[in-house]
Each structure stands twice: as structure tokens, then as C-alpha cells.
Backbone as JSON Lines, residues from 0, in Angstrom:
{"i":0,"aa":"X","n":[-9.13,-34.07,-13.1],"ca":[-9.84,-33.6,-14.28],"c":[-9.02,-33.96,-15.51]}
{"i":1,"aa":"X","n":[-9.64,-34.53,-16.5],"ca":[-8.93,-34.97,-17.71],"c":[-8.55,-33.78,-18.58]}
{"i":2,"aa":"X","n":[-7.38,-33.91,-19.22],"ca":[-6.93,-32.88,-20.16],"c":[-7.75,-32.99,-21.44]}
{"i":3,"aa":"X","n":[-8.06,-31.86,-22.1],"ca":[-8.74,-31.93,-23.38],"c":[-7.83,-32.63,-24.4]}
{"i":4,"aa":"X","n":[-8.41,-33.3,-25.4],"ca":[-7.6,-34.0,-26.39],"c":[-6.82,-33.02,-27.28]}
{"i":5,"aa":"X","n":[-5.63,-33.46,-27.69],"ca":[-4.83,-32.68,-28.63],"c":[-4.87,-33.38,-29.99]}
{"i":6,"aa":"X","n":[-4.61,-32.61,-31.04],"ca":[-4.56,-33.16,-32.39],"c":[-3.35,-32.57,-33.09]}
{"i":7,"aa":"X","n":[-2.71,-33.32,-34.0],"ca":[-1.56,-32.78,-34.73],"c":[-2.0,-31.74,-35.75]}
{"i":8,"aa":"X","n":[-1.16,-30.71,-35.94],"ca":[-1.41,-29.68,-36.94],"c":[-0.11,-29.31,-37.65]}
{"i":9,"aa":"X","n":[-0.27,-28.82,-38.87],"ca":[0.82,-28.2,-39.61],"c":[0.62,-26.7,-39.51]}
{"i":10,"aa":"X","n":[1.72,-25.96,-39.37],"ca":[1.63,-24.52,-39.19],"c":[2.47,-23.78,-40.22]}
{"i":11,"aa":"X","n":[1.95,-22.65,-40.67],"ca":[2.74,-21.72,-41.46],"c":[2.6,-20.37,-40.78]}
{"i":12,"aa":"X","n":[3.75,-19.82,-40.37],"ca":[3.78,-18.57,-39.62],"c":[4.53,-17.54,-40.45]}
{"i":13,"aa":"X","n":[3.88,-16.42,-40.73],"ca":[4.52,-15.33,-41.46],"c":[4.54,-14.11,-40.54]}
{"i":14,"aa":"X","n":[5.74,-13.6,-40.28],"ca":[5.89,-12.42,-39.45],"c":[6.51,-11.31,-40.3]}
{"i":15,"aa":"X","n":[5.87,-10.16,-40.32],"ca":[6.41,-9.0,-41.03],"c":[6.75,-7.95,-39.98]}
{"i":16,"aa":"X","n":[8.02,-7.54,-39.98],"ca":[8.52,-6.57,-39.0],"c":[8.88,-5.29,-39.74]}
{"i":17,"aa":"X","n":[8.36,-4.16,-39.27],"ca":[8.69,-2.88,-39.86],"c":[9.28,-1.98,-38.79]}
{"i":18,"aa":"X","n":[10.57,-1.67,-38.95],"ca":[11.24,-0.72,-38.06],"c":[11.16,0.65,-38.73]}
{"i":19,"aa":"X","n":[11.01,1.68,-37.94],"ca":[10.85,3.04,-38.45],"c":[11.96,3.39,-39.45]}
{"i":20,"aa":"X","n":[11.55,3.84,-40.62],"ca":[12.5,4.28,-41.63],"c":[13.18,3.15,-42.4]}
{"i":21,"aa":"X","n":[12.74,1.91,-42.2],"ca":[13.35,0.77,-42.9],"c":[12.3,0.0,-43.68]}
{"i":22,"aa":"X","n":[12.79,-0.79,-44.65],"ca":[11.87,-1.65,-45.41],"c":[11.41,-2.8,-44.51]}
{"i":23,"aa":"X","n":[10.16,-3.24,-44.7],"ca":[9.66,-4.37,-43.9],"c":[10.5,-5.63,-44.14]}
{"i":24,"aa":"X","n":[10.66,-6.4,-43.07],"ca":[11.37,-7.68,-43.13],"c":[10.34,-8.78,-42.91]}
{"i":25,"aa":"X","n":[10.33,-9.78,-43.8],"ca":[9.35,-10.86,-43.69],"c":[10.07,-12.16,-43.33]}
{"i":26,"aa":"X","n":[9.56,-12.85,-42.32],"ca":[10.11,-14.12,-41.87],"c":[9.01,-15.17,-41.98]}
{"i":27,"aa":"X","n":[9.33,-16.31,-42.65],"ca":[8.37,-17.4,-42.76],"c":[8.9,-18.6,-42.01]}
{"i":28,"aa":"X","n":[8.01,-19.29,-41.31],"ca":[8.36,-20.48,-40.56],"c":[7.3,-21.53,-40.81]}
{"i":29,"aa":"X","n":[7.74,-22.74,-41.11],"ca":[6.83,-23.88,-41.22],"c":[7.18,-24.81,-40.09]}
{"i":30,"aa":"X","n":[6.17,-25.36,-39.44],"ca":[6.41,-26.26,-38.32],"c":[5.23,-27.21,-38.17]}
{"i":31,"aa":"X","n":[5.39,-28.17,-37.3],"ca":[4.28,-29.03,-36.92],"c":[4.11,-28.86,-35.42]}
{"i":32,"aa":"X","n":[2.92,-29.13,-34.96],"ca":[2.66,-28.97,-33.54],"c":[1.37,-29.66,-33.17]}
{"i":33,"aa":"X","n":[0.78,-29.17,-32.1],"ca":[-0.48,-29.72,-31.63],"c":[-1.47,-28.59,-31.37]}
{"i":34,"aa":"X","n":[-2.73,-28.94,-31.45],"ca":[-3.81,-28.0,-31.13],"c":[-4.67,-28.61,-30.04]}
{"i":35,"aa":"X","n":[-5.14,-27.76,-29.15],"ca":[-6.03,-28.19,-28.08],"c":[-7.03,-27.06,-27.85]}
{"i":36,"aa":"X","n":[-8.26,-27.43,-27.56],"ca":[-9.28,-26.45,-27.22],"c":[-9.66,-26.62,-25.76]}
{"i":37,"aa":"X","n":[-9.78,-25.49,-25.08],"ca":[-10.17,-25.5,-23.67],"c":[-11.08,-24.29,-23.46]}
{"i":38,"aa":"X","n":[-12.29,-24.53,-23.08],"ca":[-13.32,-23.49,-22.99],"c":[-13.43,-22.81,-24.36]}
{"i":39,"aa":"X","n":[-13.34,-21.48,-24.41],"ca":[-13.46,-20.79,-25.7],"c":[-12.08,-20.39,-26.25]}
{"i":40,"aa":"X","n":[-11.03,-21.06,-25.79],"ca":[-9.67,-20.72,-26.2],"c":[-9.07,-21.86,-27.03]}
{"i":41,"aa":"X","n":[-8.19,-21.47,-27.96],"ca":[-7.43,-22.43,-28.75],"c":[-5.98,-22.33,-28.3]}
{"i":42,"aa":"X","n":[-5.34,-23.47,-28.12],"ca":[-3.93,-23.54,-27.75],"c":[-3.17,-24.25,-28.87]}
{"i":43,"aa":"X","n":[-2.2,-23.57,-29.45],"ca":[-1.31,-24.18,-30.43],"c":[0.07,-24.27,-29.81]}
{"i":44,"aa":"X","n":[0.7,-25.44,-29.9],"ca":[2.06,-25.6,-29.4],"c":[2.94,-26.11,-30.53]}
{"i":45,"aa":"X","n":[4.11,-25.49,-30.67],"ca":[5.05,-25.88,-31.72],"c":[6.45,-25.45,-31.33]}
{"i":46,"aa":"X","n":[7.44,-25.97,-32.07],"ca":[8.82,-25.62,-31.78],"c":[9.34,-24.68,-32.85]}
{"i":47,"aa":"X","n":[10.09,-23.67,-32.41],"ca":[10.72,-22.72,-33.32],"c":[12.23,-22.81,-33.16]}
{"i":48,"aa":"X","n":[12.93,-22.65,-34.27],"ca":[14.39,-22.54,-34.22],"c":[14.75,-21.26,-34.97]}
{"i":49,"aa":"X","n":[15.3,-20.3,-34.24],"ca":[15.71,-19.03,-34.81],"c":[17.19,-18.82,-34.52]}
{"i":50,"aa":"X","n":[17.99,-18.75,-35.57],"ca":[19.43,-18.51,-35.42],"c":[20.03,-19.45,-34.36]}
{"i":51,"aa":"X","n":[19.83,-20.74,-34.52],"ca":[20.36,-21.79,-33.64],"c":[19.79,-21.75,-32.23]}
{"i":52,"aa":"X","n":[18.75,-20.99,-31.99],"ca":[18.11,-20.95,-30.68],"c":[16.78,-21.7,-30.78]}
{"i":53,"aa":"X","n":[16.6,-22.68,-29.87],"ca":[15.37,-23.48,-29.86],"c":[14.4,-22.94,-28.83]}
{"i":54,"aa":"X","n":[13.13,-22.9,-29.24],"ca":[12.09,-22.44,-28.32],"c":[10.84,-23.28,-28.51]}
{"i":55,"aa":"X","n":[10.2,-23.6,-27.42],"ca":[8.89,-24.23,-27.46],"c":[7.89,-23.09,-27.32]}
{"i":56,"aa":"X","n":[7.02,-22.95,-28.29],"ca":[6.1,-21.82,-28.31],"c":[4.67,-22.29,-28.09]}
{"i":57,"aa":"X","n":[3.96,-21.57,-27.24],"ca":[2.53,-21.79,-27.04],"c":[1.82,-20.51,-27.41]}
{"i":58,"aa":"X","n":[0.85,-20.64,-28.29],"ca":[0.01,-19.52,-28.69],"c":[-1.41,-19.84,-28.21]}
{"i":59,"aa":"X","n":[-1.93,-19.0,-27.34],"ca":[-3.3,-19.17,-26.85],"c":[-4.11,-17.99,-27.37]}
{"i":60,"aa":"X","n":[-5.23,-18.28,-27.99],"ca":[-6.06,-17.18,-28.47],"c":[-7.53,-17.53,-28.45]}
{"i":61,"aa":"X","n":[-8.31,-16.46,-28.4],"ca":[-9.76,-16.56,-28.43],"c":[-10.29,-15.35,-29.18]}
{"i":62,"aa":"X","n":[-11.51,-15.01,-28.96],"ca":[-12.12,-13.9,-29.69],"c":[-11.58,-12.54,-29.25]}
{"i":63,"aa":"X","n":[-11.22,-12.39,-27.97],"ca":[-10.89,-11.06,-27.45],"c":[-9.44,-10.84,-27.03]}
{"i":64,"aa":"X","n":[-8.71,-11.91,-26.85],"ca":[-7.32,-11.75,-26.42],"c":[-6.48,-12.93,-26.88]}
{"i":65,"aa":"X","n":[-5.16,-12.76,-26.75],"ca":[-4.23,-13.81,-27.14],"c":[-2.94,-13.61,-26.37]}
{"i":66,"aa":"X","n":[-2.11,-14.64,-26.37],"ca":[-0.79,-14.54,-25.75],"c":[0.15,-15.51,-26.45]}
{"i":67,"aa":"X","n":[1.38,-15.06,-26.66],"ca":[2.43,-15.93,-27.17],"c":[3.43,-16.12,-26.03]}
{"i":68,"aa":"X","n":[3.7,-17.39,-25.7],"ca":[4.68,-17.7,-24.65],"c":[5.75,-18.59,-25.26]}
{"i":69,"aa":"X","n":[7.0,-18.16,-25.1],"ca":[8.12,-18.95,-25.6],"c":[8.97,-19.38,-24.41]}
{"i":70,"aa":"X","n":[9.42,-20.63,-24.46],"ca":[10.33,-21.17,-23.46],"c":[11.47,-21.86,-24.18]}
{"i":71,"aa":"X","n":[12.66,-21.78,-23.61],"ca":[13.83,-22.4,-24.23],"c":[14.99,-21.44,-24.14]}
{"i":72,"aa":"X","n":[15.79,-21.37,-25.22],"ca":[16.95,-20.48,-25.23],"c":[16.53,-19.02,-25.07]}
{"i":73,"aa":"X","n":[15.37,-18.68,-25.59],"ca":[14.78,-17.35,-25.4],"c":[13.42,-17.55,-24.74]}
{"i":74,"aa":"X","n":[13.16,-16.78,-23.7],"ca":[11.85,-16.84,-23.04],"c":[11.14,-15.52,-23.3]}
{"i":75,"aa":"X","n":[9.86,-15.62,-23.63],"ca":[9.13,-14.4,-23.94],"c":[7.67,-14.59,-23.59]}
{"i":76,"aa":"X","n":[7.06,-13.5,-23.19],"ca":[5.61,-13.47,-22.93],"c":[5.07,-12.24,-23.62]}
{"i":77,"aa":"X","n":[4.25,-12.45,-24.66],"ca":[3.67,-11.34,-25.43],"c":[2.15,-11.43,-25.36]}
{"i":78,"aa":"X","n":[1.5,-10.6,-24.57],"ca":[0.04,-10.62,-24.48],"c":[-0.6,-9.62,-25.45]}
{"i":79,"aa":"X","n":[-1.8,-9.95,-25.92],"ca":[-2.52,-9.09,-26.86],"c":[-3.96,-8.93,-26.44]}
{"i":80,"aa":"X","n":[-4.4,-7.67,-26.34],"ca":[-5.81,-7.33,-26.17],"c":[-6.06,-6.15,-27.1]}
{"i":81,"aa":"X","n":[-7.06,-6.25,-27.94],"ca":[-7.31,-5.25,-28.98],"c":[-7.41,-3.84,-28.4]}
{"i":82,"aa":"X","n":[-6.66,-2.91,-29.01],"ca":[-6.64,-1.48,-28.67],"c":[-6.2,-1.2,-27.23]}
{"i":83,"aa":"X","n":[-5.37,-2.1,-26.67],"ca":[-4.92,-1.91,-25.29],"c":[-3.43,-2.21,-25.17]}
{"i":84,"aa":"X","n":[-2.77,-1.49,-24.26],"ca":[-1.39,-1.79,-23.92],"c":[-1.38,-2.99,-22.98]}
{"i":85,"aa":"X","n":[-0.47,-3.93,-23.22],"ca":[-0.32,-5.09,-22.35],"c":[1.15,-5.27,-22.02]}
{"i":86,"aa":"X","n":[1.44,-5.62,-20.77],"ca":[2.83,-5.81,-20.33],"c":[3.27,-7.25,-20.58]}
{"i":87,"aa":"X","n":[4.5,-7.39,-21.07],"ca":[5.09,-8.7,-21.28],"c":[6.57,-8.63,-20.92]}
{"i":88,"aa":"X","n":[7.33,-9.65,-21.31],"ca":[8.76,-9.61,-21.08],"c":[9.5,-10.48,-22.1]}
{"i":89,"aa":"X","n":[10.76,-10.17,-22.27],"ca":[11.66,-10.88,-23.16],"c":[12.89,-11.21,-22.33]}
{"i":90,"aa":"X","n":[13.27,-12.49,-22.31],"ca":[14.4,-12.92,-21.5],"c":[15.38,-13.7,-22.36]}
{"i":91,"aa":"X","n":[16.63,-13.25,-22.37],"ca":[17.7,-13.92,-23.11],"c":[18.95,-13.89,-22.24]}
{"i":92,"aa":"X","n":[20.08,-14.21,-22.83],"ca":[21.34,-14.31,-22.08],"c":[21.67,-13.01,-21.33]}
{"i":93,"aa":"X","n":[21.26,-11.86,-21.88],"ca":[21.59,-10.56,-21.25],"c":[20.71,-10.23,-20.05]}
{"i":94,"aa":"X","n":[19.62,-10.96,-19.86],"ca":[18.73,-10.68,-18.74],"c":[17.29,-10.54,-19.2]}
{"i":95,"aa":"X","n":[16.47,-9.97,-18.33],"ca":[15.04,-9.8,-18.61],"c":[14.75,-8.36,-18.98]}
{"i":96,"aa":"X","n":[14.02,-8.18,-20.08],"ca":[13.64,-6.84,-20.51],"c":[12.11,-6.74,-20.54]}
{"i":97,"aa":"X","n":[11.54,-5.78,-19.79],"ca":[10.09,-5.61,-19.87],"c":[9.72,-5.01,-21.23]}
{"i":98,"aa":"X","n":[8.63,-5.5,-21.81],"ca":[8.15,-4.98,-23.09],"c":[6.65,-4.77,-22.99]}
{"i":99,"aa":"X","n":[6.11,-4.03,-23.95],"ca":[4.67,-3.81,-24.01],"c":[4.2,-3.99,-25.44]}
{"i":100,"aa":"X","n":[2.96,-4.42,-25.58],"ca":[2.34,-4.52,-26.89],"c":[1.13,-3.59,-26.93]}
{"i":101,"aa":"X","n":[0.9,-3.0,-28.1],"ca":[-0.32,-2.26,-28.37],"c":[-0.94,-2.94,-29.59]}
{"i":102,"aa":"X","n":[-2.02,-3.67,-29.38],"ca":[-2.65,-4.45,-30.44],"c":[-3.56,-3.55,-31.27]}
{"i":103,"aa":"X","n":[-3.28,-3.5,-32.58],"ca":[-4.04,-2.65,-33.49],"c":[-5.14,-3.41,-34.23]}
{"i":104,"aa":"X","n":[-4.85,-4.66,-34.61],"ca":[-5.86,-5.51,-35.26],"c":[-5.62,-6.94,-34.8]}
{"i":105,"aa":"X","n":[-6.71,-7.69,-34.68],"ca":[-6.59,-9.09,-34.32],"c":[-7.78,-9.83,-34.9]}
{"i":106,"aa":"X","n":[-7.54,-11.01,-35.47],"ca":[-8.62,-11.8,-36.05],"c":[-8.33,-13.28,-35.85]}
{"i":107,"aa":"X","n":[-9.39,-14.04,-35.71],"ca":[-9.29,-15.48,-35.52],"c":[-10.41,-16.11,-36.34]}
{"i":108,"aa":"X","n":[-10.05,-16.93,-37.31],"ca":[-11.04,-17.6,-38.16],"c":[-10.8,-19.09,-38.1]}
{"i":109,"aa":"X","n":[-11.86,-19.85,-37.87],"ca":[-11.76,-21.31,-37.86],"c":[-12.48,-21.88,-39.07]}
{"i":110,"aa":"X","n":[-12.01,-23.05,-39.52],"ca":[-12.66,-23.73,-40.64],"c":[-14.1,-24.08,-40.24]}
{"i":111,"aa":"X","n":[-15.0,-23.94,-41.17],"ca":[-16.4,-24.21,-40.88],"c":[-16.74,-25.69,-40.96]}
{"i":112,"aa":"X","n":[-15.8,-26.51,-41.46],"ca":[-16.06,-27.95,-41.6],"c":[-15.8,-28.73,-40.33]}
{"i":113,"aa":"X","n":[-15.44,-28.03,-39.24],"ca":[-15.21,-28.7,-37.97],"c":[-13.8,-29.28,-37.83]}
{"i":114,"aa":"X","n":[-12.96,-29.12,-38.84],"ca":[-11.58,-29.62,-38.73],"c":[-10.76,-28.66,-37.87]}
{"i":115,"aa":"X","n":[-9.62,-29.13,-37.44],"ca":[-8.72,-28.29,-36.64],"c":[-7.87,-27.45,-37.57]}
{"i":116,"aa":"X","n":[-8.51,-26.57,-38.3],"ca":[-7.82,-25.69,-39.24],"c":[-8.32,-24.28,-39.05]}
{"i":117,"aa":"X","n":[-7.45,-23.31,-39.33],"ca":[-7.87,-21.93,-39.18],"c":[-6.73,-20.97,-39.37]}
{"i":118,"aa":"X","n":[-6.98,-19.74,-38.94],"ca":[-6.02,-18.66,-39.12],"c":[-6.12,-17.71,-37.93]}
{"i":119,"aa":"X","n":[-4.94,-17.29,-37.44],"ca":[-4.87,-16.28,-36.4],"c":[-4.01,-15.14,-36.95]}
{"i":120,"aa":"X","n":[-4.45,-13.9,-36.75],"ca":[-3.77,-12.72,-37.28],"c":[-3.69,-11.68,-36.18]}
{"i":121,"aa":"X","n":[-2.52,-11.07,-36.02],"ca":[-2.41,-9.96,-35.07],"c":[-1.43,-8.93,-35.62]}
{"i":122,"aa":"X","n":[-1.81,-7.66,-35.51],"ca":[-0.95,-6.53,-35.9],"c":[-0.76,-5.72,-34.63]}
{"i":123,"aa":"X","n":[0.52,-5.55,-34.24],"ca":[0.78,-4.85,-32.98],"c":[2.05,-4.02,-33.07]}
{"i":124,"aa":"X","n":[2.13,-3.06,-32.17],"ca":[3.34,-2.27,-32.0],"c":[4.03,-2.82,-30.76]}
{"i":125,"aa":"X","n":[5.35,-3.01,-30.86],"ca":[6.14,-3.51,-29.75],"c":[6.93,-2.35,-29.15]}
{"i":126,"aa":"X","n":[6.85,-2.2,-27.83],"ca":[7.56,-1.12,-27.14],"c":[8.48,-1.69,-26.07]}
{"i":127,"aa":"X","n":[9.68,-1.1,-26.0],"ca":[10.62,-1.42,-24.92],"c":[10.9,-0.09,-24.23]}
{"i":128,"aa":"X","n":[10.59,-0.02,-22.94],"ca":[10.61,1.27,-22.27],"c":[9.5,2.11,-22.88]}
{"i":129,"aa":"X","n":[9.79,3.36,-23.22],"ca":[8.78,4.19,-23.88],"c":[9.03,4.27,-25.38]}
{"i":130,"aa":"X","n":[9.97,3.47,-25.88],"ca":[10.35,3.54,-27.29],"c":[9.69,2.45,-28.1]}
{"i":131,"aa":"X","n":[9.22,2.8,-29.29],"ca":[8.67,1.82,-30.21],"c":[9.82,1.03,-30.84]}
{"i":132,"aa":"X","n":[9.73,-0.3,-30.76],"ca":[10.72,-1.17,-31.38],"c":[10.35,-1.39,-32.85]}
{"i":133,"aa":"X","n":[9.04,-1.35,-33.14],"ca":[8.57,-1.53,-34.51],"c":[7.15,-2.03,-34.55]}
{"i":134,"aa":"X","n":[6.65,-2.15,-35.78],"ca":[5.31,-2.69,-36.04],"c":[5.47,-4.14,-36.46]}
{"i":135,"aa":"X","n":[4.66,-5.01,-35.92],"ca":[4.73,-6.44,-36.22],"c":[3.37,-6.91,-36.72]}
{"i":136,"aa":"X","n":[3.39,-7.71,-37.77],"ca":[2.19,-8.38,-38.26],"c":[2.49,-9.87,-38.26]}
{"i":137,"aa":"X","n":[1.71,-10.62,-37.53],"ca":[1.9,-12.06,-37.44],"c":[0.67,-12.75,-37.99]}
{"i":138,"aa":"X","n":[0.87,-13.65,-38.94],"ca":[-0.24,-14.43,-39.49],"c":[0.12,-15.9,-39.37]}
{"i":139,"aa":"X","n":[-0.7,-16.65,-38.67],"ca":[-0.46,-18.05,-38.46],"c":[-1.62,-18.83,-39.06]}
{"i":140,"aa":"X","n":[-1.31,-19.71,-40.02],"ca":[-2.32,-20.59,-40.61],"c":[-2.02,-21.99,-40.13]}
{"i":141,"aa":"X","n":[-3.04,-22.71,-39.72],"ca":[-2.83,-24.08,-39.26],"c":[-3.86,-25.0,-39.89]}
{"i":142,"aa":"X","n":[-3.39,-26.2,-40.21],"ca":[-4.27,-27.22,-40.81],"c":[-4.08,-28.53,-40.06]}
{"i":143,"aa":"X","n":[-5.15,-29.25,-39.93],"ca":[-5.1,-30.52,-39.21],"c":[-4.26,-31.52,-39.97]}
{"i":144,"aa":"X","n":[-3.49,-32.31,-39.23],"ca":[-2.72,-33.39,-39.85],"c":[-1.23,-33.18,-39.75]}
{"i":145,"aa":"X","n":[-0.48,-34.14,-40.27],"ca":[0.97,-34.1,-40.18],"c":[1.63,-34.12,-41.56]}
{"i":146,"aa":"X","n":[0.87,-34.36,-42.6],"ca":[1.47,-34.43,-43.96],"c":[1.35,-33.12,-44.68]}
């Protein structure tokens, strides 16, 4: 079976992290990657470098659910389903830590002109054990092309 075609995209990722009792921290990342559509899902693949750690990231999303998978120096699986707890994991040099997400809002908008452009948004609470690690808001905008 043939793989669906991929197309180059430019990405802008804004993550806002709020830890209890602290001011929100905003992280912006610009990258290039590829987009692929398979059934009713969109797959974005791109590389992230955080504090000298390289990761290949795949974001898969559709109307009702999404998942972020990172491979490389840090491995992570973060699943999202609106208003539901989902189990994931975070793996680094210290070992594997089970985590959970509680998705509070999620939106996916595609360009109406048929181009490979759009926006994915998710607001979730991250839990490790029974403790809240913080509130996360991730907004990813992608546009077709490499320039």
C-alpha cells in the first residue's frame, strides 16, 4: 500500500506553561517539517531542540483526539481526548515516568483554500502521579512551503 504524499511546512509553536502560584512561562519555537494526511487525521513531523536535546516530534490530530510523540534524547507520548484523562509517558536519562493529560480545550482549523495550512490548539493539565505538574496551552500554526 502506498504512503500518502507529504508536503513541506513551516511551523510556529507557542507553548504557555503555568505552574501553580507562578507567572506563566511562554516558549516559542519555529521549525520546518512535513505534513501528511491519512484518513481524517493530520500528521505533522518536525525536529525540536530544547536545551541541547534533539527530538523528532510527530503530532497527529483530528477532530476528536490528538497525540504528541517525541523520539530522541527525550522520549514522550502525550495523548489528548477532550474532557478525558489519558495515560502517557515521559522518558529521559533518569528513566520512564508515567504521566496523564486532562484535555480542557482542543481545536483544529484548516485553511479553506485547500493549502496545507492551519492551526492546532490544545489546553491541558499535566499530571505526574496524582499531582498536577501545571496547565499547558499549546498553539501550533503551520503554513505550506519552506520559505
